KOLDOKE-147714 format. One record per residue (C-alpha): x, y, z; residue number from 1; residue in three letters. Coordinates in steps of 0.5 Angstrom, whole numbers, plus 500, padded with zeros to 3 digits. Layout:
! residues N
ATOM	X	Y	Z	num	residuo
ATOM	X	Y	Z	NUM	ALA
...
//
This chain:
! residues 205
ATOM	X	Y	Z	num	residuo
ATOM	650	874	323	1	MET
ATOM	644	871	319	2	PRO
ATOM	647	868	312	3	SER
ATOM	641	871	309	4	SER
ATOM	643	878	312	5	HIS
ATOM	650	877	309	6	ALA
ATOM	647	876	302	7	GLU
ATOM	643	882	302	8	GLU
ATOM	648	887	304	9	THR
ATOM	654	884	300	10	GLY
ATOM	658	882	306	11	LEU
ATOM	658	875	304	12	ILE
ATOM	663	876	299	13	ARG
ATOM	668	879	304	14	GLU
ATOM	666	874	309	15	ILE
ATOM	667	868	304	16	GLY
ATOM	674	871	302	17	GLY
ATOM	676	871	309	18	TRP
ATOM	674	864	310	19	VAL
ATOM	678	862	304	20	LEU
ATOM	684	866	306	21	ARG
ATOM	684	863	313	22	GLU
ATOM	683	856	311	23	THR
ATOM	688	856	306	24	CYS
ATOM	693	859	311	25	ARG
ATOM	691	854	316	26	GLN
ATOM	692	848	311	27	GLY
ATOM	699	851	309	28	ARG
ATOM	701	851	316	29	ALA
ATOM	699	844	318	30	TRP
ATOM	703	842	312	31	LEU
ATOM	709	846	314	32	ASP
ATOM	708	843	321	33	ALA
ATOM	709	836	318	34	GLY
ATOM	702	833	318	35	PHE
ATOM	699	829	312	36	ALA
ATOM	696	833	306	37	PRO
ATOM	689	834	308	38	LEU
ATOM	683	836	303	39	VAL
ATOM	680	842	306	40	LEU
ATOM	673	844	304	41	ALA
ATOM	670	851	304	42	VAL
ATOM	663	853	303	43	ASN
ATOM	662	858	297	44	VAL
ATOM	655	862	296	45	SER
ATOM	652	864	289	46	ALA
ATOM	653	871	291	47	HIS
ATOM	661	870	291	48	GLN
ATOM	661	866	284	49	VAL
ATOM	657	871	281	50	ARG
ATOM	662	876	281	51	HIS
ATOM	667	876	275	52	ASP
ATOM	673	876	279	53	ASP
ATOM	672	870	284	54	PHE
ATOM	677	866	280	55	GLY
ATOM	682	871	280	56	GLU
ATOM	681	872	288	57	ARG
ATOM	681	864	289	58	VAL
ATOM	688	864	285	59	ASP
ATOM	691	870	289	60	THR
ATOM	689	866	296	61	VAL
ATOM	692	860	293	62	LEU
ATOM	699	864	291	63	GLN
ATOM	699	868	297	64	ALA
ATOM	698	862	302	65	SER
ATOM	702	857	298	66	GLY
ATOM	696	852	299	67	PHE
ATOM	696	846	294	68	PRO
ATOM	690	847	290	69	PRO
ATOM	689	840	289	70	GLU
ATOM	687	840	297	71	LEU
ATOM	682	845	296	72	LEU
ATOM	675	843	295	73	GLU
ATOM	669	849	294	74	LEU
ATOM	662	847	296	75	GLU
ATOM	657	850	292	76	LEU
ATOM	649	850	293	77	THR
ATOM	644	847	288	78	GLU
ATOM	641	854	287	79	SER
ATOM	648	857	285	80	THR
ATOM	648	851	279	81	LEU
ATOM	641	852	277	82	MET
ATOM	643	858	274	83	GLU
ATOM	647	854	269	84	GLN
ATOM	650	861	266	85	ARG
ATOM	655	860	261	86	ALA
ATOM	660	864	265	87	ASP
ATOM	659	860	271	88	MET
ATOM	661	853	266	89	VAL
ATOM	667	857	264	90	ALA
ATOM	669	859	271	91	LEU
ATOM	668	852	274	92	PHE
ATOM	672	849	268	93	ASP
ATOM	678	854	270	94	ARG
ATOM	678	852	277	95	LEU
ATOM	678	844	275	96	ARG
ATOM	684	846	271	97	ALA
ATOM	687	848	277	98	ARG
ATOM	686	841	280	99	LYS
ATOM	681	845	285	100	ILE
ATOM	675	840	287	101	ARG
ATOM	668	842	286	102	LEU
ATOM	662	839	291	103	ALA
ATOM	655	840	291	104	ILE
ATOM	652	841	298	105	ASP
ATOM	646	839	301	106	ASP
ATOM	644	835	295	107	PHE
ATOM	636	834	294	108	GLY
ATOM	633	840	297	109	THR
ATOM	629	845	294	110	GLY
ATOM	630	843	286	111	TYR
ATOM	627	838	281	112	SER
ATOM	632	839	275	113	SER
ATOM	638	835	275	114	LEU
ATOM	640	838	268	115	ALA
ATOM	646	842	271	116	TYR
ATOM	649	835	274	117	LEU
ATOM	651	834	267	118	LYS
ATOM	653	841	265	119	ARG
ATOM	658	843	271	120	PHE
ATOM	665	839	272	121	PRO
ATOM	663	837	279	122	LEU
ATOM	667	832	283	123	ASP
ATOM	663	830	289	124	ILE
ATOM	656	830	291	125	LEU
ATOM	654	831	298	126	LYS
ATOM	647	828	300	127	ILE
ATOM	643	832	305	128	ASP
ATOM	642	830	312	129	LYS
ATOM	635	830	311	130	GLY
ATOM	635	824	307	131	PHE
ATOM	640	820	312	132	ILE
ATOM	637	822	319	133	ALA
ATOM	631	817	319	134	ASP
ATOM	635	812	314	135	ILE
ATOM	634	806	319	136	SER
ATOM	627	807	319	137	GLN
ATOM	624	810	313	138	ASP
ATOM	624	806	307	139	SER
ATOM	623	812	302	140	ASP
ATOM	629	815	305	141	ASP
ATOM	633	809	304	142	ARG
ATOM	631	808	296	143	GLU
ATOM	632	816	295	144	ILE
ATOM	639	815	298	145	THR
ATOM	641	809	294	146	LEU
ATOM	638	812	287	147	ALA
ATOM	643	818	289	148	ILE
ATOM	649	814	290	149	ILE
ATOM	647	810	284	150	SER
ATOM	646	816	279	151	MET
ATOM	652	820	282	152	ALA
ATOM	657	814	281	153	HIS
ATOM	654	813	274	154	SER
ATOM	656	821	272	155	LEU
ATOM	663	820	275	156	GLY
ATOM	662	823	282	157	PHE
ATOM	664	821	289	158	LYS
ATOM	658	821	294	159	VAL
ATOM	659	824	301	160	LEU
ATOM	653	823	306	161	ALA
ATOM	652	829	311	162	GLU
ATOM	649	828	318	163	GLY
ATOM	651	821	320	164	VAL
ATOM	650	820	327	165	GLU
ATOM	650	813	328	166	THR
ATOM	653	806	327	167	ALA
ATOM	647	803	323	168	GLU
ATOM	647	809	318	169	GLN
ATOM	654	809	317	170	LEU
ATOM	654	801	316	171	ALA
ATOM	648	802	311	172	PHE
ATOM	652	807	307	173	LEU
ATOM	658	803	307	174	LYS
ATOM	654	797	304	175	ALA
ATOM	651	801	299	176	ASN
ATOM	657	804	296	177	GLY
ATOM	657	811	299	178	CYS
ATOM	664	814	299	179	ASP
ATOM	665	818	305	180	MET
ATOM	661	821	310	181	TYR
ATOM	661	827	315	182	GLN
ATOM	657	828	322	183	GLY
ATOM	657	827	329	184	TYR
ATOM	658	820	329	185	TYR
ATOM	665	822	327	186	ARG
ATOM	666	828	331	187	SER
ATOM	662	835	332	188	LYS
ATOM	665	841	329	189	PRO
ATOM	672	843	332	190	LEU
ATOM	676	849	333	191	PRO
ATOM	683	848	329	192	ALA
ATOM	687	847	336	193	GLU
ATOM	683	841	338	194	ALA
ATOM	682	838	330	195	PHE
ATOM	690	838	330	196	VAL
ATOM	690	833	335	197	LYS
ATOM	686	828	331	198	LEU
ATOM	692	829	326	199	LEU
ATOM	698	828	330	200	ALA
ATOM	700	821	331	201	PRO
ATOM	699	817	337	202	PRO
ATOM	705	818	342	203	GLU
ATOM	709	812	343	204	PRO
ATOM	707	808	349	205	ALA
//
């Protein structure tokens, strides 16, 4: 189902709720199985955040699952933050007070105002993969990426680069202070049963 259709029909709220519940359930199961604590990220749509009960829904899921709030990261879009509504600021302050991490996803796509960066209590800024794909050949992409990293760090945010696919891209990012990365260079998306194999300690020789 296209995400736009889910947004228009309101189904995104139920889909998003299921994703949050399943993520926290799986995270709790991994902890109970003895795996090291792992931060799990969940994408959150503007439609979800606009509902008055979003904070309560998150609280309910965390309490029901027993998943530690400090291991949950909610990823928000720039369009969500651009609204800069006072009730959203209060919501994000409440989530942060619970030690839930807040990230801005796909940073640098579609919006020019940066005012929201200083208004919302964010933890992580994720550089859109569009700036990373040609970073080895495109000097403009390199300069933009460097500027984003510098700005984010000056505001106290960690920086994650999306769409890293080559060792050269990763070397540039590491050399210039990028804190984290994701992309096919590390792994393609995996189902839970395959991902858990990455968490397991290697068997003794």
